[in-house]
Each structure stands twice: as C-alpha cells, then as structure tokens.
C-alpha positions in Angstrom: 213.2 319.0 -96.7 215.5 320.0 -93.9 215.2 318.4 -90.4 217.2 321.0 -88.5 219.8 323.8 -88.6 222.4 325.0 -86.1 223.5 328.6 -85.8 226.7 329.4 -84.0 226.2 332.6 -82.0 228.6 334.8 -80.0 226.2 335.5 -77.0 223.9 332.6 -76.4 221.7 334.5 -73.8 221.3 337.5 -76.2 220.4 335.2 -79.1 217.9 333.2 -77.0 216.1 336.4 -76.0 216.1 337.6 -79.6 214.6 334.4 -81.0 212.2 334.0 -78.1 210.8 337.5 -79.1 210.7 336.8 -82.8 209.8 333.2 -83.5 206.5 333.1 -81.7 205.2 335.6 -84.3 205.7 332.7 -86.8 204.0 330.1 -84.6 207.4 328.7 -83.4 206.7 328.5 -79.7 208.6 325.5 -78.3 212.0 325.7 -76.6 214.3 322.8 -75.6 217.7 322.7 -74.1 220.1 319.9 -75.0 223.0 319.3 -72.7 226.1 318.4 -74.8 227.4 316.0 -72.2 224.6 313.7 -73.2 226.0 313.4 -76.7 229.2 312.1 -78.1 232.5 313.7 -76.8 232.7 317.4 -77.7 229.0 317.8 -78.6 227.9 321.4 -77.9 225.1 322.5 -75.6 222.2 323.4 -77.8 219.1 325.6 -77.4 216.3 324.5 -79.7 213.2 326.1 -81.1 210.3 324.5 -82.8 206.6 323.7 -82.7 204.4 320.7 -82.1 207.2 318.8 -80.3 209.5 319.1 -83.3 212.7 321.2 -82.7 214.4 322.3 -85.9 216.2 325.5 -85.2 219.1 325.3 -82.8 221.6 327.8 -81.3 225.1 327.0 -80.0 227.8 329.2 -78.5 230.9 329.9 -80.5 232.3 332.0 -83.3 229.6 333.1 -85.7 230.0 332.9 -89.5 227.0 335.0 -90.6 228.2 335.2 -94.2 227.7 331.4 -94.5 224.0 331.1 -93.7 220.7 332.6 -94.7 217.6 331.2 -92.9 214.1 331.6 -94.4 211.3 331.1 -91.9 207.8 330.3 -93.2 205.0 332.7 -92.3 201.4 331.8 -92.6 200.3 335.3 -93.8 201.6 338.7 -94.7 200.5 339.8 -91.2 202.9 337.2 -89.7 205.7 338.5 -91.9 205.1 342.1 -90.7 204.8 340.9 -87.0 208.1 338.9 -87.2 209.9 341.8 -88.9 208.6 344.3 -86.3 209.6 342.0 -83.4 213.0 341.4 -84.9 213.7 345.1 -85.3 212.5 345.8 -81.7 214.7 343.0 -80.4 218.0 344.2 -82.0 217.9 343.1 -85.6 218.8 345.5 -88.4 216.9 345.9 -91.6 218.7 344.0 -94.4 218.2 346.5 -97.1 220.5 344.6 -99.5 218.2 341.6 -99.4 215.0 343.5 -99.7 214.5 344.8 -96.2 211.1 345.9 -95.0 208.0 343.7 -95.6 206.7 343.7 -99.1 206.4 341.8 -102.4 209.6 340.4 -103.8 208.6 340.9 -107.5 212.0 339.6 -108.7 210.9 336.1 -107.5 207.1 336.2 -107.9 204.4 338.8 -107.4 202.9 336.6 -104.6 206.2 336.2 -102.8 205.9 338.4 -99.7 208.8 338.7 -97.3 210.9 340.8 -95.0 214.7 340.5 -94.4 216.7 341.3 -91.3 220.1 340.7 -89.9 220.0 339.1 -86.4 222.3 340.4 -83.6 225.2 338.3 -84.9 224.6 339.4 -88.5 222.9 336.3 -89.8 220.5 336.9 -92.7 216.9 336.0 -91.8 213.9 336.1 -94.0 210.3 335.8 -93.0 208.4 334.7 -96.1 204.8 334.0 -97.1 204.2 332.3 -100.4 200.4 331.9 -100.7 200.7 329.2 -103.3 203.0 327.1 -101.2 202.0 327.6 -97.6 
C-alpha cells in the first residue's frame, strides 16, 4: 500500500483549484500546506490533499512529467466515478479516450471494474475507479 505520492505541476495555483474541485467528489476533503523550509535543504513547498487527517496526495511546483505517472483514485460508487469525471471535465481536464475515457465498465479488466479516465491540466493520467469487490 502506498503512503503518498507527489505530482510536479507547472502552475500550482491552477492545479490546487483543479484538485479542490475534483477530489471532494471522492471524499478527499482535507488540504494541508507544507512549507519546504521546514524540511531538509532544498525540500519543496507541498500542497497536500487527504481525508481523516491523513494526507497522501501532494502537489509541488516544477516541470511536469505526465508520461511518468498514472494515478488511480478510489471511488465508493459508480455515482462517485461519474461525479469526479464531470467535475474534472468542468475544471479543465480532458477526456482520456486512449485509456477508456468516459465513465463505464472496463470489461478488459473485469465486468465489475467501473472507471473514468481523464488527463489533468498538466496531462497527468487520472483514473476514478470503483471495484465493488474491493472497496
């Protein structure tokens, strides 16, 4: 199990606004700012997202490498998948047709695998996924 992930983004303010619009649809409602000067030399400022006091998704300013990362966010229902997808598109994401795009079953994985795929404003591949046998 992962504890956290950092995404390097080109426009921190834009990315914060994007993820603040999308992640609450998945129950991720917490925000935390970490000042890099409080860490070891050269530590970046971080903007964290999480839930229940646990922050696991962090943004940092820099040069994005969207081809290097795919992030799958757990949804608790098909409705949450659709809500996150709609919020992402309304907030500047593009439909990631190559990865499956709009909400629906991903039959190539399992008939119960329900997901939606978008590219965030920096081009990172995001998936909102509900697996009723796992979640």
